[in-house]
C-alpha positions as CSV (number, residue, x, y, z in Angstrom):
1,M,0.0,0.0,0.0
2,L,1.2,3.5,-0.7
3,H,1.0,5.3,2.6
4,R,2.4,8.8,1.9
5,P,3.3,10.3,-1.4
6,P,7.1,10.7,-1.6
7,D,8.4,14.3,-1.7
8,N,9.6,14.0,-5.3
9,V,6.1,13.0,-6.4
10,V,4.5,15.9,-4.5
11,R,7.0,18.3,-6.2
12,A,6.3,16.7,-9.6
13,F,2.7,17.9,-9.3
14,G,3.9,21.4,-8.3
15,A,3.0,21.1,-4.6
16,D,5.0,21.6,-1.4
17,P,5.7,18.4,0.6
18,D,5.7,20.4,3.8
19,Q,2.0,21.1,3.2
20,L,1.0,17.4,3.1
21,L,-2.0,16.6,5.3
22,R,-3.8,13.2,5.3
23,L,-7.5,13.6,4.5
24,P,-10.2,11.8,6.4
25,G,-12.7,9.4,4.7
26,G,-12.3,7.0,1.9
27,Q,-9.6,4.4,2.3
28,G,-7.3,6.7,4.1
29,T,-5.0,7.1,1.1
30,S,-5.8,10.7,0.1
31,W,-3.5,13.6,1.0
32,R,-3.9,17.4,0.5
33,A,-1.0,19.5,-0.5
34,G,-2.1,23.1,-1.0
35,D,-4.7,23.2,-3.8
36,L,-4.2,19.6,-4.8
37,V,-5.3,16.2,-3.5
38,L,-2.9,13.3,-4.2
39,K,-4.0,9.7,-4.0
40,P,-3.0,6.4,-5.7
41,G,-4.4,6.0,-9.2
42,E,-3.9,5.1,-12.8
43,A,-2.9,7.4,-15.6
44,P,-5.5,6.2,-18.2
45,L,-8.5,6.9,-15.9
46,Q,-7.1,10.3,-14.9
47,R,-6.5,11.3,-18.5
48,W,-10.0,10.4,-19.5
49,L,-11.6,12.0,-16.4
50,S,-9.7,15.2,-17.2
51,S,-10.9,15.5,-20.7
52,T,-14.5,14.5,-19.8
53,L,-14.9,16.7,-16.7
54,R,-13.4,19.8,-18.2
55,E,-16.0,19.8,-20.9
56,L,-18.9,19.7,-18.4
57,E,-20.7,22.8,-17.1
58,P,-22.9,21.2,-14.5
59,A,-25.3,23.9,-13.1
60,G,-25.2,23.9,-9.3
61,L,-22.2,21.7,-8.9
62,R,-18.5,21.9,-8.3
63,L,-16.1,19.2,-9.6
64,A,-12.7,18.0,-8.5
65,V,-10.8,17.7,-11.8
66,P,-7.6,15.7,-12.4
67,V,-4.3,17.7,-12.6
68,A,-1.3,16.6,-14.6
69,A,2.3,16.6,-13.3
70,A,5.1,18.6,-14.9
71,G,5.7,17.3,-18.3
72,G,2.1,16.1,-18.7
73,A,2.2,12.8,-16.8
74,W,-1.1,11.8,-15.2
75,S,0.5,9.4,-12.8
76,V,3.9,9.6,-11.0
77,A,5.1,6.5,-9.2
78,G,1.5,5.3,-8.8
79,W,0.2,8.7,-7.5
80,T,-2.3,11.0,-9.2
81,A,-3.6,14.5,-8.4
82,T,-6.9,16.4,-8.5
83,S,-7.9,19.9,-7.7
84,F,-8.9,20.4,-4.0
85,V,-12.5,21.5,-3.4
86,D,-13.8,23.0,-0.2
87,G,-16.4,21.0,1.7
88,Q,-17.1,18.2,4.2
89,E,-18.8,14.9,3.8
90,P,-22.4,15.3,5.1
91,D,-23.2,13.7,8.4
92,L,-24.5,10.3,7.3
93,R,-26.3,9.8,10.6
94,R,-28.8,12.4,9.6
95,P,-31.6,11.3,7.3
96,T,-31.6,14.7,5.6
97,S,-28.1,14.1,4.3
98,W,-29.1,11.3,1.9
99,P,-31.4,13.3,-0.4
100,K,-28.7,15.9,-0.7
101,I,-26.2,13.3,-2.0
102,V,-28.8,11.9,-4.4
103,A,-29.7,15.4,-5.6
104,A,-26.0,16.2,-6.3
105,G,-25.6,12.9,-8.2
106,R,-28.7,13.6,-10.2
107,L,-27.3,17.0,-11.3
108,F,-24.0,15.3,-12.2
109,H,-25.7,12.6,-14.2
110,H,-27.8,15.1,-16.1
111,A,-24.7,16.9,-17.1
112,L,-23.1,13.6,-18.2
113,A,-26.2,12.4,-20.2
114,D,-24.5,12.8,-23.6
115,A,-21.0,11.7,-22.7
116,P,-19.7,8.7,-24.7
117,R,-19.0,5.3,-23.2
118,P,-15.2,5.2,-22.3
119,A,-13.4,2.2,-23.7
120,L,-11.4,1.9,-20.4
121,L,-14.4,0.3,-18.7
122,D,-13.8,-2.9,-20.7
123,S,-10.3,-3.3,-19.3
124,R,-11.2,-2.9,-15.6
125,T,-10.7,-6.0,-13.5
126,D,-10.9,-4.6,-10.0
127,P,-13.4,-6.1,-7.5
128,W,-15.9,-3.3,-8.1
129,A,-15.8,-3.7,-11.9
130,V,-16.2,-7.5,-11.6
131,A,-19.1,-7.0,-9.2
132,D,-20.8,-4.6,-11.5
133,R,-20.8,-7.2,-14.4
134,V,-22.0,-9.9,-12.1
135,A,-24.9,-7.8,-10.8
136,W,-26.0,-7.1,-14.3
137,G,-25.6,-10.7,-15.5
138,E,-22.7,-10.0,-17.8
139,Q,-20.3,-12.2,-15.9
140,H,-20.7,-15.3,-13.8
141,A,-19.5,-15.6,-10.3
142,Q,-20.0,-18.3,-7.7
143,F,-21.4,-16.6,-4.6
144,H,-20.3,-17.6,-1.1
145,P,-22.8,-20.2,0.3
146,A,-23.9,-17.6,2.9
147,F,-24.9,-15.3,0.1
148,D,-26.8,-17.7,-2.1
149,E,-30.3,-17.1,-0.7
150,I,-30.2,-13.3,-0.6
151,A,-28.4,-13.1,-4.0
152,G,-31.2,-15.2,-5.5
153,R,-33.9,-12.9,-4.1
154,L,-32.2,-9.8,-5.4
155,R,-31.5,-11.4,-8.8
156,A,-35.2,-12.2,-9.1
157,Q,-36.2,-8.5,-9.2
158,P,-36.9,-6.9,-12.6
159,D,-34.1,-5.1,-14.5
160,P,-34.0,-1.4,-13.5
161,P,-35.5,0.8,-16.3
162,G,-33.8,3.6,-18.1
163,P,-31.0,3.9,-20.7
164,A,-27.4,3.3,-19.8
165,Q,-25.2,6.3,-19.6
166,L,-22.0,7.4,-17.9
167,V,-22.6,7.5,-14.1
168,H,-20.7,7.9,-10.8
169,G,-21.2,4.5,-9.1
170,D,-19.9,5.6,-5.7
171,L,-21.5,8.8,-4.7
172,T,-21.7,8.0,-1.0
173,G,-18.7,9.7,0.6
174,N,-17.9,11.5,-2.6
175,V,-20.3,14.5,-2.3
176,L,-19.0,17.4,-0.2
177,L,-21.0,20.2,1.2
178,A,-19.9,23.7,2.3
179,P,-21.9,26.7,3.5
180,G,-22.7,29.1,0.7
181,L,-21.3,26.9,-2.0
182,A,-22.7,24.4,-4.5
183,P,-22.2,20.7,-3.7
184,A,-19.0,19.2,-4.9
185,V,-18.6,15.8,-6.6
186,I,-15.2,14.1,-6.2
187,D,-13.5,10.8,-7.0
188,V,-15.6,9.8,-9.9
189,S,-16.0,6.0,-10.2
190,P,-17.3,5.5,-13.8
191,Y,-19.8,2.9,-14.8
192,W,-22.1,2.6,-17.8
193,R,-25.5,2.0,-16.2
194,P,-28.9,3.7,-15.8
195,A,-28.6,6.9,-13.8
196,L,-31.3,5.8,-11.3
197,W,-29.3,2.7,-10.5
198,A,-26.3,4.9,-9.6
199,E,-28.5,7.0,-7.3
200,A,-30.0,3.8,-5.9
201,V,-26.5,2.8,-4.8
202,V,-26.7,5.7,-2.3
203,V,-29.9,4.3,-0.9
204,A,-28.4,0.8,-0.7
205,D,-25.4,2.2,1.2
206,A,-27.7,4.0,3.6
207,L,-29.6,0.8,4.4
208,C,-26.6,-1.5,4.5
209,F,-23.8,0.4,6.1
210,H,-25.4,3.4,7.9
211,G,-28.4,1.9,9.7
212,A,-31.0,4.0,7.8
213,D,-34.6,3.0,8.0
214,A,-36.3,2.9,4.6
215,A,-39.4,4.3,6.1
216,A,-37.5,7.3,7.3
217,L,-35.6,8.0,4.1
218,P,-37.1,10.9,2.1
219,A,-38.2,9.9,-1.4
220,A,-35.1,9.5,-3.5
221,G,-37.0,9.0,-6.8
222,V,-35.7,5.4,-7.2
223,A,-37.8,2.2,-7.3
224,V,-37.3,-1.2,-5.7
225,P,-35.7,-2.7,-8.8
226,D,-33.0,0.0,-8.8
227,V,-32.2,-0.5,-5.1
228,A,-32.3,-4.3,-5.5
229,R,-29.7,-4.2,-8.3
230,A,-27.6,-1.7,-6.2
231,L,-27.7,-4.1,-3.2
232,L,-26.7,-7.0,-5.5
233,F,-23.8,-4.9,-6.7
234,R,-22.6,-4.2,-3.2
235,L,-23.1,-7.9,-2.3
236,A,-21.2,-9.0,-5.3
237,T,-18.3,-6.7,-4.3
238,T,-18.1,-8.2,-0.9
239,N,-18.2,-11.6,-2.6
240,A,-15.3,-10.7,-4.9
241,F,-13.2,-9.7,-1.9
242,L,-14.0,-13.0,-0.2
243,A,-13.1,-14.9,-3.3
244,A,-9.8,-13.0,-3.5
245,G,-8.9,-14.3,0.0
246,R,-9.9,-11.5,2.4
247,T,-10.0,-13.0,5.9
248,D,-11.5,-10.0,7.7
249,I,-15.0,-10.5,6.3
250,D,-17.6,-12.3,8.3
251,A,-19.8,-13.8,5.5
252,A,-22.7,-14.7,7.8
253,A,-22.8,-11.2,9.3
254,E,-22.7,-9.7,5.8
255,A,-25.5,-12.0,4.6
256,R,-27.6,-10.8,7.5
257,R,-26.8,-7.2,6.7
258,F,-28.0,-7.5,3.1
259,T,-31.0,-9.6,4.0
260,C,-32.1,-6.9,6.5
261,A,-31.6,-4.2,3.8
262,A,-33.6,-6.1,1.3
263,A,-36.4,-6.6,3.8
264,E,-36.5,-2.8,4.4
265,I,-37.5,-2.3,0.7
266,G,-40.0,-5.2,0.8
267,I,-37.9,-8.1,-0.5
268,S,-38.2,-11.1,1.8
């Protein structure tokens, strides 16, 4: 794991190593240095994000845009940089935070509606990309025995409606709010799926990982099939990590987590 960007990497992006400050949230691998945020990443994704995001003019949103290093490199020794945007992750213990995240995602997806499908999606093999294909029936995976029952219930739901487009598939934790400023969207995780599915991932996260009660969640404008497919995506991601040998995951506890979340939206 890359713990701290080396000084020469920080300087390559035009920042001062003495200003390095680890940022909270995420996987703990992001560092601020002045007006930049450095984190591990890949050059092809950064190059594509830069060209795509710089062409957008999303009304009512701010965006964190990739920044190239001196000489035009998008990745230096495995590190990438984006512009720093002011804001804090909303308090996810508050039911009112979730519709704000969904609303920011909806504005972002509206701005992306005409963006072409990036070819780099086809070469992704990380657990999230694999889980996405499994959830949409494009790739087979053997689920852990503890997951078979709930995976079957989620798979039995209808396909979410709506055309596929470029979406941010991990909005939870990647929408920042600041007084007097428009919401900010950061760390874009690109997928080619219906926009309502990407927004339903936020609802799935609320139910699975943050103890939200579906009855208390304000209407997010997504239907049961959207949330069911989002839950299947998150379940398939956990399954992919188990298949890769992770030993810190309690499969039985995770199965209960997803079973409870499904019951909250009426799937039992």
